[in-house]
N, C-alpha and C positions, 0 to 999 in steps of 0.2 A: 397649457392650451390658451390660445389667444383669441380675441374677437368673438364672433357669433358662433352659431351652431355648425358652421361650415366644416370645421375640422372633424366633428363627430359624425356628420352626415354628408359624406363626400358626394353622394348621389343626388341630394336634394337641397342641401343647405345654402346653395348659391342665392336663393331668394333674399336672404337676410345679410349677405356677405358685405363686409366693408373692405374695399380694395384700395391699396396705396399705389398711386401712379408714379412710376419712376421714368424720368426723362434721362436715359443713361449718360448722355454726354455732359450733363450738368449735376449729376448726383455725387460721384466720387471718382477721382482720378487715381488709378492704381499704378500706372506705369510712368507717370511723370511727364507726359506729353502735353498736359494742359487740357485734355479732353477726358471726361468721365468714361469709364469702361466697365467690363464685366468683372475684372479683378477688384476694382473699387467697390462695386456693388456687393460682391461676395463678402468682402471684408466688413461691410456695414449691414449685412443681413440681420445680425442680432439687434441692431437699433430698430429696424423696421418691425421685427417680431415683438420688441418690447412695447411698441405702441398699442398692441392688441388688435391689429388688423388681421384679416383672414387671408390676404393674398396680395400679389403684386401684379400690376399691369405695366409691362415694359413697352415703351415706344420703340420703333424699329432700330435694330442693331445689325441688320443684314447688309450685305455688300451694297454700296451705293456711292455715287459720285458726291453725295451730300449737298446737292443743289438746294434741296428742301429739307436739310437735316435728317435724311434717312427715309423720307416718304417718297423718294425716287429710287425704287429698289431695282437693282440690276441682277440679283440672284436671290430668290425667295427662300432657298434652303441651305443657307450657309451663314457664316459670321464674318462681318467686315473686320479686317485686321486692325482697323482703327479702334475697335472695341475688344479684340481678343481672338480667341480660338473656339472651335466647337467643343474641344475638351473642357475649356473653362465654362462654357455654357452648361455642359453636362454636369459639371461639378456644382455649378450654381443651382441647377434644378434639384439635384440630390440634397444639397444643403438646405434649400428652401423647404422642401418636403419634410426634412428631418426637424425643422423648426415649426412645422404645422402651417406653412405658408403655401398657398397655391400660386402657380405662375401662369399669367395670361400674357399672350404675345399679341402685337399688332399684326394684322394682315392687311395689305393694301391692294384690293382687287379691282379698283376703278382704273388705276393707271400704274405704269412702271417707269423705269428710267429709260431715257433715249439710248442708253448704253446697254440695255438688256439685249442679250443675243438674239432673241426673237424679233425685236424691233430692228436691230441692225440687219438681220436677214431680210426683213420686209423692205427696208430701204434699198438694199442691194438687188432684190428680186425684180423690182419695177412694177409699173401699173398692171392691174389685172391678175397678179400672181396670187396663189393660195397663201403665201406668206403675208401679203398685205391684208388679206381678209381677217387676220388676227387683230387688226386695229381699224381705226376709222380713217381711211384714205378716200379722198374725193377730189374731183376736178373743180377748179374755180370757174368763175365766169369769164367770158371772153375779154372783158375789160380789166382782168387781173385781180378782181375782188375775190375774197374767200368764198367757200361753198355756201355759207349762210352767215347770219348776223350774230351768232353766239359770241358771248363775251367770257373771258377767263375770270375766275375768282380772284386771280392776282392782278387783274387789270389788263385792258387791251383785248384784242381779238383772241378767240380760243383756237385759232388755226395758224399753222405755220407751213410755209412751202418746204417740200422735201428737198428739192434741188433748185434753189432760186436761180433764175436765168436760163434753166434748161429748156430747150425747145421740144425735147422728146418726153420729158417727165414734168408735167404741169400740175401734178397732184399736190394737195395739201393734206396735213394730218391734224387730227383733233387733239387738243389738250385743254381740259377744263381748268388746269392749274398752270404751271410754267411750261414753256416749250420743251423743256427737258423731261416732261412727264406725259408721254403720249397715253391716251385712253385705250384700254382694251375694247374690242368689239364683242360684247357678250351675246350677240345674235349668232355668232359662230360657235357651234358646239365644241370645237376644239379648245376654246378658252375655258369653258366649264370643266372639261376633262383635265386640263392643265392644273387648274386650281384645286380640284379634288386631290390631285397628287400632292400639292403643297400642304393641304390640311392633313392628309394622312402621314406626311413626313413628320410634322411637328407633334401630332397626336401620338404617333408611334414612339416618339422619344419620351412621352410622358407629360407633355405640356397639358395643363388642366383646362385651358380655354383660350379663346381668341376674341380680341376686340377688332371689329371690322370697320375699317376706315371708309368714310363716305359711302356707307352701306346702301343708301337709297339711290345712288346715281349710276349703277352699273349699266342699266339699259337706257338708251336714248330713243326718242321717238323714231319710229320706223320712217326711213326716207330722209331723216335729218332736216326737217322743215325749219323755216325761220321762227325765231321766238316772237311773241307778240310785241315785245319791245327790245331794243338793243341797249338798254341801260346796263351799266356794269353789274356783274353778278357778284356783289360783295355781301350778300345776305344769305350765304350758305346755299346758293343755287336756287333759292325759292322764287326769284323773279323770273326764272325761265322754266316753265312747266315742261319744256321739251327735253330737258337734260336729266330729270330725276323723277322718282316715284312712278315709274312706268309699271304697269301691272305684271309684266313678265318677270320682274325681279324677284317676286315672291317664290317662284318655283326654284330659284337658286337657293334660297334659304331653307326650303323644304328638303332639297337634296342635301345641303350641308347638315341639317338637323339629323337626317338619317345617318350620315357619316358620324356625327358627334355621338349619337345614341348607340352606335355599334361598338363603342369602347366601354370597358368596365374599369373604373366608374365612368359614367357618361361625361363627355366634355361639354363645356359651356360656350355659348355664342352670345356676344354682347355687341350690339350695333350702334355705330355713330349714325344716327338717323335724324338729321337736322330738319325736321318737319314739324308742323303743328301737332299737338298731342294726339288729336283724333286720327291723324294719318300715321304718325310714328307708331302708335300702339298696334296697328295692323301688322307690323313686322314681328310682333311678339305673340302672335296667335299660337295655339298649342303645338302646331307642327312646324313652326319657324324658329326664330331666335328666342333665347331665354330672356333677354333683357334688351332695352334700348335706353339710352341716356335721356333724362328729362331736360332737354335743352332750354326749356322756358326759364329754368332757374339760373343757368350760367350767364344769362343775359340781364338778370334783374339788378336794379339799383336798390337803394334802401327805401322802399316804398311799400307800406303795408297793404294798400289796395291792390298793387300789382302782384305781390306775393299771394294774396288770397285768391285773386283771379286765376293765376297760373296753377295754384294748387287745386282749385275747384275744377279746372279744365282737365288736369291730369287725373283727378279722381273719376271724372265722368268717363275718360278713356279706359281707366282700369276696370270700371264696372262693365263696360261694353266688351272688352277683349280679354280681361282676366289677369293680365300680367301686371304686377306692381311696378311703379316707377323705379328708376335707378337714379338716385339723387346726386348732384354735384354742383358746386359753386365755382370751381376752378378747373382748368386744365392748361396744357401747354400752348393753346391757341388763343387764349383770351386774357384780358387784364385781370390781375389778381384781385381778390375781393377787398383787401385792405384799401387798395387804390380806387377800385370801383365804388366802394361805399364811402368815399370822401377823403381818404388819406389821413395821415397824421394819427394822433392818439385816438381820435374818434373813429377813424377808419379801422384801427386795430380792435377797438371794443366791438364794433359792428361785425367785423370778420369773425371774431370769437363767437359772438352770439349766433351768427349765421351758420357756422359750422356745428355748434351745439344743436341748432334747430334741425338741420338736415340729418344729423345722426339720430335724432329722435323720431324721424318719420318712418312709416312702414315701407319695407323694401330694402334694396341694396343701396350702398352709398360709396362714393369715390372721394378720396383725399389726394390732392395733388402735392407732390413733394414740396416741402417748405410751407405748406398751408398750416401745418401744425406749429410752425415758428412765427406765424403772422407776418410773413414776408410781404413787402409791397412790390409793385413794379419798380424797376430800375430804369432811369433815363439813360439808356446806353448812348454814348456819343455817336453821332452820325457816321463818323469814319469807321466805327467798329461794328456797325450793324451788318448782319449777314442774311437776314430773312428775305427771301425772294419777293414776299408780299410788299416789303418796303421798296425794293428796287423797281417794281412794276406798278404798284398801286399807292405808294406813299403811306402805308400802314405797317408798323413794325410789331412783331410778337416777341422780339428779343428781350424786352423788359421783364417778361415772365419766365425767362429761360436762363437767367444768370446763375452760374454755379453756386451751389449751396454753401453756406458758412457753417463749419463744424466747430471752430474754436474762436475764442475772443480775440486772440492775437492775429495780426495780419500775415505773419509768416506762413509760407506755403499756401497762399491763397485761402487764408482762414481755415486751414486744415483740409481743404478740398484736395490738395495734391501732396505727394511725398516731398521731403527735402530735396532741393536742387532742381525742382521741376520747371518746365516752361510756364510762361504766363497762361492763365486760363483763357479758354477760347472766347469768352465774353468777359469784359472787365467787371470787377466787383466794386461796389461803392465803399467809401471809407467808413461808413457806419455799420458795415455788414457784421462785424464782430459782436455788436450789441444784440443782434438778432440770431446769433449762432445757437447750435445745439448745446454747447457748453454753457452759454449764458442762461438758456432756458432751464437746463438741468439744475442750476444753482438757485432758481427762483421757484418756490413751491406754488406760487400763484400764476406761473407762466402758462401760455397757451399749450405748450408741450404737455405739462402735467394735466391741464384741463382735458385735452383730447384723450390721453391715456385713461383718465378717470371716467370720462364719458363712455369709452369703449368697454371698460370693466363693468360699469353699471348696465350698459346695453346687454352684455353677456348674461348678467344675472336676471334681467327682466325677460330675456328670451328663454332662459332655463325655467323660469317660473310660469311661462306661458302667458305673460302679460303683454309682451310684444309679439305680434304675428305679422308676417309679410302681407297678408290679405286684410289687415285691419282697414276699415273704412275711415276716411278722413273728412271732417266737416270744418270748413274754414269760415272765419268771420273777422271783422275789424270793428273794434269799439271806437267811440267818438274820441277817446283820449289817445288814439293811435296804437292801442294794444292789439297785436295780431294774435288770434287764437286758432289753434288747430286741435280739435278733439279727435284722437285716434282710438278706435275701438271703444270700449265702454269703461276703461279705467284710467287712461293717460290723456293729459292735456298739455299741449305745448303752448307757451306764451312768449311773445317777443315784443318788447317795448320799442316801438318804432316812432313814437312821438318825441316831443321836446321835454316832457316832464315825467316825473315818477308816476307809476300806475298802481292802483290797488289790484291785488291778485284775486282771481276767483277762489271759491272755497276749495280747499285741498291741501295736500302736503307737498312741499317742494322737495324733489328728489335730487335735482342738479341745477346749478345756476352758473351762467357764464361769467358773472361778476357778483360781488356781494350785494345782498338786499340792503335797502336803507334801514337806519335804526328803527323806523316805524314799521318795517316789514313790507314796504312798497318795492315795486320793481323799478330800478333806475332806468333812465333812457339807455338804449343800445345794449340791452341785456336780454338774454333768453333763459327760460327755465323749463324743466320737465316737472310735471306735477302728477301726483296720484289723486284722482277725484274722490271726494267723499260723497257717497251715495246715501240718500235718506231712505 
């Protein structure tokens, strides 16, 4: 049995679950085309289970033109041949369950691919048709401007002409992301019915839960009014209050929760809700989603005051709405923590400490593939970048998506692919072998061993009742830069975020991300779990 109590408590243990995020195209290539796939993931499932995690979140592998690496879905209930077959997915699901791992899939309900049959039918049907009512089509102004001033997350206007130059079809369609990703119109009940079918398809197969992409943006302000500002929406849609966090969206998740609860065991809903903690927590009220990511943490640098402020804000939201945060420092959309925390050897130390810290916090946690290897961002050559955000907005997420290194030798893309395979879809750096799974396995002090040890200890503390998902957290920062988080009444987390070693509070050290000094001080860029000594 691995990880937390999730395996023994399939109906309720999700609160404490640690989930490993798999970005399939970069995890392992089984068929030799240079792109990771289901066969590669199936072959490496024992590795994931050996970490001690409770489950896997898989980013999209459904049919897609791959404009946005799978987040432009053209068929929600199938497998893209790029990644394999439905039979392989069924085998993967069965094998994961046999290893005690749950499978969470991505669902993308805000937008689809412009090649989705329903969008193609809408384009063909013309203005005013029921088919176009499934999406946001609107006429522009007389001078040829878009229907409003909304900006795309990927840069530029959020509107594209359906048939540029046509005198009979002057409508535009809305896309908060790329033009190849038209937004669904959730004010049309047919859209809600369609997606209930999607949920029931995957839940019926035995999928344990769903991570909901852009969960807060399904409904747009009625009438599609102008935003207060036309600044680029590069902050997770927050600068435009007209495109997200509309009150109507909560009824969607109440409906989805009823669907999830109708299965035995119940399925889990996890939201990508990129809002301030007090707003995001509203999506995890008892009759809505089970979890929402603590986005304040994926944006943090190495700053004790910022960590304490974010933690305090999340604790206040937990107290108000009841759901514990879901902690993460990395995912496929952001800079890896090694790089974000300064890079080089110090960035590695800080990334190790940060991961130990979030694994010690109450609630669920997510580890992004390669985070257990202390992988940094890769400076992907400009000619090799494929992220649409780079093409439209000048920001590339490719550096956090480079295929994983499995072996120290460069042959077969450092073990990512089988012999004779094509080049990997993103180029790997020459130092990749030194960060590989093989290199980490040979070093008892590596991040890989640290993560596995932390998860074993987490399991033990959960079994003892010392860790609980609803533990209260109290955050503070000492003058010497020591970040302290007291969880519950027995555990203290301490992270040295200053420039010098710090004396530790009274207590016993249970886990440390790096060795203590000979004098028992906590070195800079080190985190510990401590058991408090109560007088």
